[in-house]
Steps between C-alpha positions, in 0.01 A plus 500: 500500500688759294751695712667840466865400478606858575364484857629274781144394595404428136190718532393748238399858583135576445170320555297219348129535560182314418139553600294257703157505665455325840164326524303289746398525861838376612704645209525147363498579132668743261436655160838573335593694193473218245811591304717468807401133528613402154860414575617216717853640514625691802524879454807710561628574848337835564272658754147363446154626589150351461278801470164503670208739481385646837724262697866477592710377213744208548856622457833318508810722477813378318541228398119493477325174422583370150233237531207739551224472394464136593239281336274258673155432630274808546732702270308649203611692194348850476559711183309804636799592724748474214468861378628845582236637737517213756881525509503878523231518771657232718845645479370848580333370817737226607519408872712227662436414861279803517763741386458719190799432275397684186777763540767245597746306290437291291127586479548870418710409199256223398219756491697686233597202297152341491391778269795441271437124493149552375583781257703239310171382357397847394589724206804725529265807466295392801817411697658840448171674595451294818866539608464881465189485728588228756882483498632841410875487457493160332528479120449230247828502325481176298238250390595221260267219385591158385239362256503141384413419138184304578154598379164524664466379860865377497637849440673640800649836594742518798564863608796590727512852658774708662365765731744741662476709815637839399635568853692188589550394136395146611314301242212253512536220244147379450404160352147432385292212632275275298320721246381225258326207652497314163880508479684600816312277738724227355801675648353462852366149457804351323688440815758218470843579647788651310803726567568871457805710566664227717185428699326164493143394562367802301146520364555441125205717388626806690859425385397490137294822528782690665764365252288602205436847633860579587629361170270723299465817712825543683691652205256793525455511878865449606612857419219633725578266790863616488383850595300390810641550850336179625267257321194370687309212339121526516230268373149368552404136467733339244689827491594442864622152420713644223642754750601221737700325227637820346616641832662172611695488178596869513633478852678168438780689312567178308677682220586192294143369496322563164164575671672764719684658201169523310328703767787689648590877459800694611408774746609845380472844646139543630314750291144638484342370184233679297145368505426293192284659230187323371 
């Protein structure tokens, strides 16, 4: 599992969540967000929650469970719980051992970031409008898109957003998940092992996706990141997998590694940035 080399316990701040439905008289079967079952690789060491509707959720604090969700008999893929509403509703009403945790860390923060994760699929105009309504104080300060040169169903756009909290000057760096089944599904399903940023046993599809994005977009995004107080990585589906890898590399501080140097930035004086114009 990827570790945060800046912390003694190797566990990242934040939360990894996925939706699952418990079925059967004896709770013997599960329907799980299908995308979360794609990868056979362990996830990063981070607090982990399996979100349930109308029932207690299963929560493991740091270091979480990098192997969740596990595959096996009576485990079924379910795409209907892959989308924004099920995640938002379940985080808003989360209970663990009968206790309401919606206003407690890390769930309170996750309820903010779930909106940002799904806005990455939307237009900048809609994102700005929804932030003003649902997250006043947060501003879309950058949105860059890497577009490959393919045509038709093989064409792919990969947006990356920076959204800043005008009070703390913290920034959410938001990676987009799979937004083109005809092209990007290959990134998730091409899963032989490779290396990235000094780490071994890395999912090659996610490594290639992240490397391509940082190579092409970081010259434009780096000056914005340098004005953030803190940078918090946010993503849904494949975007979450990219966050795992990006954060592990960023916190490794492996200054001589070419992958690290490609995605790094030098922190400057935190500053409130203007909302981008569209």
